[in-house]
C-alpha positions in Angstrom: 10.8 -15.7 16.4 8.0 -15.4 13.9 4.8 -15.0 15.9 1.5 -16.8 15.4 -0.3 -14.4 13.0 -3.5 -16.3 13.3 -6.0 -17.3 10.6 -4.4 -20.7 10.4 -1.3 -19.3 8.7 1.7 -21.6 9.2 4.3 -19.8 7.1 5.1 -16.4 5.6 7.3 -15.0 2.9 10.1 -12.8 4.0 9.6 -9.7 1.8 12.0 -7.0 3.1 14.6 -6.7 5.8 14.6 -3.1 7.0 17.9 -3.5 8.9 21.2 -5.1 8.2 23.2 -7.5 10.3 25.2 -5.6 12.9 22.7 -2.7 13.0 21.5 -1.3 16.3 17.7 -1.2 16.6 15.2 0.5 19.0 12.2 -1.0 20.6 9.2 -1.2 18.2 11.4 -0.4 15.2 10.4 -2.3 12.1 12.8 -5.2 11.5 11.2 -7.1 8.6 8.1 -7.3 6.4 6.5 -10.7 5.9 3.7 -11.5 3.5 0.9 -13.8 4.6 -1.8 -15.1 2.3 -3.8 -12.0 3.1 -1.6 -9.0 3.8 1.8 -7.6 4.5 2.7 -7.8 8.2 5.4 -5.8 10.0 7.6 -7.6 12.6 9.0 -5.1 15.1 11.8 -5.3 17.7 10.5 -6.3 21.1 13.4 -4.5 22.8 16.5 -2.4 21.9 19.6 -4.3 20.8 21.9 -5.2 18.0 21.1 -7.6 15.1 23.5 -10.5 14.9 22.3 -12.5 12.0 19.3 -13.3 9.8 17.9 -16.9 9.7 16.0 -16.3 6.4 16.9 -14.4 3.3 14.5 -12.2 1.3 12.1 -14.3 -0.7 12.4 -17.4 1.6 9.4 -18.8 3.5 9.6 -18.7 7.3 7.5 -21.0 9.4 5.6 -19.8 12.5 7.4 -20.2 15.8 10.8 -20.5 14.2 13.6 -17.9 14.7 13.6 -15.1 12.2 16.7 -13.3 13.4 19.2 -13.4 16.2 20.0 -10.3 18.2 21.9 -9.2 21.3 19.9 -7.1 23.9 20.9 -3.5 24.5 22.7 -4.2 27.8 24.9 -6.9 26.3 25.5 -4.8 23.1 26.7 -1.9 25.2 29.0 -4.2 27.2 30.5 -5.5 23.9 30.9 -2.0 22.6 32.7 -0.9 25.8 35.1 -3.9 25.5 35.8 -3.0 21.8 36.6 0.6 22.7 39.1 -0.4 25.4 40.7 -2.8 23.0 41.1 0.0 20.4 42.6 2.4 23.0 45.2 -0.1 24.0 46.0 -0.8 20.4 45.3 -4.5 20.8 44.0 -5.8 17.5 42.3 -9.2 17.4 41.2 -11.1 14.3 37.6 -11.1 15.5 37.7 -7.3 15.9 39.1 -6.7 12.4 36.4 -8.9 10.9 33.7 -7.0 12.8 35.3 -3.7 11.6 35.4 -4.8 8.0 31.6 -5.7 8.1 30.7 -2.3 9.6 32.9 0.1 7.7 32.1 1.3 4.3 34.4 0.8 1.3 35.8 4.2 1.6 36.7 3.5 5.2 38.3 0.2 4.2 40.5 2.0 1.7 41.7 4.2 4.5 42.5 1.1 6.6 45.0 0.0 3.9 46.9 3.2 4.4 47.2 3.1 8.2 46.2 0.3 10.6 46.4 2.6 13.6 44.2 5.2 11.9 41.8 2.5 11.0 41.4 1.4 14.5 40.6 4.9 15.7 38.2 5.5 12.8 36.5 2.1 13.4 36.1 3.0 17.0 34.5 6.3 16.1 32.3 4.6 13.5 31.0 2.1 16.1 30.3 4.7 18.7 28.6 7.1 16.3 25.1 7.8 17.7 22.1 6.5 15.7 20.2 9.4 14.0 16.5 9.0 15.1 13.9 8.6 12.4 10.6 6.7 12.1 10.4 3.4 10.1 8.4 5.3 7.4 11.1 7.9 7.0 13.8 5.2 6.8 11.7 3.4 4.1 11.5 6.7 2.2 15.3 7.0 2.4 15.8 3.5 1.1 13.4 4.1 -1.8 15.5 7.1 -2.9 18.8 5.5 -2.0 19.7 8.4 0.4 22.1 8.4 3.3 20.5 9.6 6.5 23.8 11.2 7.5 23.5 13.7 4.6 20.2 15.1 5.8 19.9 17.6 8.6 17.1 16.6 10.9 14.8 19.4 12.1 13.0 17.3 14.7 13.8 16.9 18.4 17.3 15.6 19.2 18.1 15.8 15.4 15.3 13.5 14.4 15.0 13.3 10.6 11.4 14.0 9.6 9.6 13.2 6.4 9.6 16.9 5.5 13.4 17.0 5.8 13.7 14.1 3.3 11.2 15.7 0.9 13.0 19.1 1.1 16.3 17.4 0.5 14.9 15.7 -2.6 13.4 18.9 -3.9 16.7 20.7 -3.4 18.6 17.9 -5.2 16.2 18.0 -8.1 16.4 21.8 -8.4 20.2 21.5 -8.4 20.2 18.9 -11.1 17.7 20.7 -13.4 19.1 24.2 -12.8 21.2 25.4 -15.8 23.0 28.7 -15.5 23.8 30.8 -18.6 27.4 29.7 -18.4 26.2 26.1 -18.3 23.9 26.6 -21.2 26.9 27.9 -23.2 28.9 24.9 -22.3 26.0 22.6 -23.3 25.7 24.4 -26.6 29.4 24.1 -27.2 29.4 20.4 -26.4 26.5 19.9 -28.8 28.4 21.7 -31.6 31.4 19.5 -31.1 29.4 16.3 -31.1 30.1 14.5 -34.4 27.8 11.5 -33.8 25.1 11.2 -36.6 21.4 11.5 -35.7 20.8 8.0 -37.0 23.2 6.5 -34.4 21.3 8.4 -31.7 18.0 7.0 -32.9 19.4 3.4 -32.9 20.7 3.9 -29.4 17.4 5.2 -28.2 15.6 2.2 -29.8 18.1 -0.2 -28.1 17.3 1.5 -24.7 13.6 1.0 -25.2 14.0 -2.6 -26.3 16.2 -3.4 -23.3 13.3 -2.7 -20.9 11.7 -6.0 -21.9 13.1 -9.2 -20.6 12.1 -12.8 -20.3 11.7 -14.0 -16.7 9.6 -16.2 -14.4 8.2 -14.5 -11.3 6.8 -16.8 -8.5 3.1 -16.3 -7.7 3.1 -15.7 -4.0 1.3 -14.0 -1.1 -1.8 -12.0 -1.8 -1.6 -12.5 -5.6 -1.5 -16.3 -5.2 -4.5 -16.3 -2.9 -6.4 -13.9 -5.1 -5.7 -16.2 -8.1 -7.1 -19.2 -6.3 -10.2 -17.4 -5.1 -11.0 -16.0 -8.5 -10.8 -19.4 -10.0 -13.1 -20.8 -7.3 -15.6 -18.0 -7.6 -15.8 -18.0 -11.4 -16.2 -21.8 -11.5 -18.4 -22.5 -8.5 -20.7 -19.5 -8.6 -23.2 -19.1 -11.5 -22.8 -15.3 -12.1 -25.8 -13.2 -13.2 -24.9 -9.7 -14.5 -27.1 -6.7 -14.5 -26.2 -3.3 -16.0 -27.6 0.2 -15.6 -26.5 3.9 -15.5 -26.8 6.4 -12.8 -27.4 10.2 -13.2 -25.2 11.5 -10.4 -25.3 15.2 -11.4 -27.1 16.2 -8.2 -24.9 14.0 -6.0 -21.8 15.7 -7.4 -23.2 19.1 -6.5 -23.9 17.9 -3.0 -20.4 16.5 -2.6 -18.8 19.7 -3.8 -20.8 21.6 -1.2 -19.8 19.3 1.6 -16.3 18.8 0.5 -15.0 22.0 2.2 -16.5 21.1 5.5 -15.0 17.6 5.4 -11.6 19.0 4.6 -11.8 21.2 7.7 -11.9 18.0 9.7 -9.0 16.4 7.7 -11.3 14.1 5.7 -11.2 13.6 2.0 -14.8 13.3 0.8 -15.2 11.3 -2.4 -18.3 9.7 -4.0 -17.5 6.3 -2.3 -19.0 7.1 1.1 -22.3 8.2 -0.5 -22.3 5.0 -2.7 -21.7 2.8 0.3 -24.3 4.5 2.5 -27.0 4.2 -0.3 -26.1 0.6 -0.7 -26.5 -0.1 3.1 -29.9 1.6 3.0 -31.0 -0.5 0.0 -29.9 -3.7 1.9 -32.5 -3.0 4.5 -35.2 -3.5 1.9 -33.4 -6.4 0.1 -31.4 -8.2 2.9 -30.6 -11.2 0.7 -28.0 -9.1 -1.0 -26.2 -9.0 2.4 -26.4 -12.8 2.9 -24.3 -15.8 2.0 -24.7 -19.5 1.5 -23.6 -22.0 4.2 -20.6 -24.2 3.3 -22.8 -27.2 2.6 -25.2 -24.9 0.6 -28.2 -26.0 2.8 -28.9 -22.6 4.4 -28.9 -18.9 3.5 -27.1 -17.0 6.2 -28.3 -13.4 6.6 -25.7 -11.1 8.1 -26.4 -8.7 10.9 -24.1 -5.9 9.7 -23.5 -4.4 6.3 -19.7 -4.6 5.8 -18.9 -3.1 2.3 -15.6 -3.9 0.7 -13.8 -1.9 -1.9 -11.3 -3.5 -4.3 -7.9 -1.7 -4.2 -5.1 -2.2 -6.7 -2.2 -2.4 -4.2 1.5 -3.0 -4.7 1.0 -6.5 -3.2 -1.9 -7.4 -5.5 -5.7 -7.0 -5.4 -7.1 -6.4 -1.9 -10.6 -5.9 -0.7 -10.7 -4.3 2.7 -14.2 -3.5 4.1 -15.8 -0.8 6.1 -17.6 -2.4 9.0 -21.2 -1.5 9.9 -21.9 1.0 7.1 -25.6 1.1 8.1 -24.6 2.7 11.5 -22.0 5.2 10.2 -22.4 8.7 9.0 -21.1 9.9 5.7 -18.0 11.5 7.3 -17.3 8.4 9.4 -17.5 6.2 6.2 -15.2 8.7 4.4 -12.6 8.5 7.2 -12.6 4.7 7.0 -12.4 4.7 3.3 -9.3 6.9 3.4 -7.7 4.8 6.1 -8.3 1.5 4.3 -7.2 2.9 0.9 -3.9 4.1 2.3 -3.3 0.9 4.2 -4.1 -1.3 1.1 -1.9 0.7 -1.3 1.0 0.3 1.1 0.2 -3.4 1.5 -0.3 -3.1 5.3 -4.0 -3.9 5.8 -4.9 -5.4 9.2 -6.3 -8.9 9.1 -9.6 -7.7 10.7 -10.1 -5.2 7.8 -10.0 -8.0 5.3 -12.5 -10.3 7.0 -16.3 -10.3 7.3 -17.2 -8.5 4.1 -20.8 -8.8 2.9 -20.9 -6.7 -0.3 -18.1 -5.4 -2.6 -17.5 -2.5 -4.9 -15.0 -2.4 -7.8 -14.3 1.2 -8.7 -12.7 0.3 -12.1 -13.9 3.5 -13.6 -11.3 5.4 -11.6 -8.8 3.9 -14.0 -11.0 4.0 -17.1 -13.6 2.0 -18.9 -17.4 2.2 -18.7 -18.5 -1.4 -18.3 -17.0 -4.5 -16.6 -18.1 -8.0 -15.6 -16.9 -8.3 -12.0 -16.3 -11.6 -10.2 -18.0 -12.1 -6.9 -15.8 -12.1 -3.8 -16.7 -15.4 -2.2 -18.5 -16.0 0.1 -20.4 -12.8 -0.7 -23.3 -13.1 -3.1 -23.0 -9.7 -5.1 -20.5 -7.2 -6.3 -20.9 -4.0 -8.4 -18.4 -2.4 -10.8 -18.5 1.3 -11.2 -17.7 2.7 -14.6 -16.2 6.0 -15.6 -18.4 9.1 -15.0 -19.1 10.9 -18.3 -20.8 14.2 -19.2 -23.4 13.1 -21.7 -26.5 14.6 -23.3 -29.9 13.5 -21.9 -33.5 14.5 -22.2 -35.1 16.2 -19.2 -38.8 15.9 -18.2 -39.8 18.4 -20.7 -38.0 16.8 -23.6 -35.1 19.3 -23.7 -31.6 18.1 -24.2 -29.3 18.9 -21.3 -25.8 17.8 -20.1 -25.8 15.3 -17.2 -23.1 13.4 -15.3 -23.6 9.7 -16.0 -22.0 6.7 -14.3 -22.4 3.2 -15.7 -22.6 0.3 -13.3 -22.6 -3.5 -13.6 -23.8 -5.8 -10.9 -22.8 -9.5 -10.6 -25.1 -11.7 -8.4 -24.9 -15.3 -7.2 -27.7 -16.8 -9.3 -28.1 -19.7 -6.8 -29.9 -17.4 -4.4 -30.4 -14.1 -6.2 -32.7 -13.8 -9.3 -32.9 -11.1 -11.8 -35.9 -9.4 -10.2 -34.2 -9.2 -6.8 -31.1 -7.6 -8.1 -33.1 -5.2 -10.3 -35.2 -4.0 -7.4 -32.2 -3.6 -5.1 -30.2 -1.7 -7.8 -33.2 0.6 -8.6 -33.6 1.6 -4.9 -29.8 2.1 -4.6 -29.9 4.2 -7.8 -32.8 6.2 -6.5 -30.9 7.2 -3.4 -27.9 8.3 -5.4 -29.9 10.2 -8.0 -31.9 11.9 -5.2 -29.5 12.4 -2.3 -31.9 14.6 -0.5 -34.4 11.6 -0.2 -31.5 9.5 1.1 -31.2 11.8 4.0 -34.8 11.0 5.0 -33.9 7.3 5.3 -31.0 7.9 7.6 -31.6 6.6 11.1 
């Protein structure tokens, strides 16, 4: 049954079934992914058993508290399996058993059935009693992505468990086998090329046809996160009077500091980027200009100041644009922020962000410069009142204090503020303080509590 996911959600889109009808599943094994208005949610098995049927196909919308799939608990499944085995041993063939065998056996197995019904019964019994090779849902997803059969991979884990490393090693070995050309093979390839009588023009035409065939006319429904983001962008752009403010940051010293601390962070298993420093400086600036961390009440009669600085970061995920946020940045250390940034980025790119990570944001950052571009005009993530877009960092010539030209690392930034409660002077003062912390990271340390 589809559980109550909360947030007033009454239906979800069935995105991917990770098992097939007739499969045996383990407790907590991922059965299906469903897409809510905010994130991708995994539905797992509550107990071991065998999947009997699906009540919804991929792409259909399932309502909360309605059955998602039917299954037989492990005890009943074992009893049915025992009865089937006894039936095969006594050579008693029932129409129901033949139908079940035809669903479970592969096409190659079915071709063998045509040759010998008796051999088919024995093979079918062996197929049904074959133990399930243990593997985590993430590993099985990797196998599906590369269309691999788990039976072909030797598991190095306990009890023959197939690990992610086993799959990657198998893929690497397969690629090496495909690309490896021995001297004899090279001779054969050369001989084949000499005997090829097709003109070069025909090859060019064929190549053009292949490229052209990649484009097709189709209509794709706007669903899930993408549909919600579309509605919110329209609301924000039409309801909020945006005020934009641009500047540039000299982050040369910050990059030097990050390079010095990066090694220590990696020793703790943390990837240290510029984002934790940017977030921390923003939280410190909020203390001086708290209205940047506020929001308007629904009736627009009050300004609601927030007691925690929860900074969101826009992530371009497979499911669409997501903005998970790091909670309480003002209370976290740089390494703690970095750990959260890494966790949220990985979760967002896989489309599996927890609902709590998407709620309660007070400020947002769009790191569009990671993809390219120097300036952008970001749209505020309602009900927040400000967002900043980070441009691409460039090595540019600048004058130092003595009038000499020197190379500096420059990042362009563009703020968007809600002009109903934030004026130009407020966002300029806030941005200048934030800029000062980033350009003088040693002074930022003095403001840490």
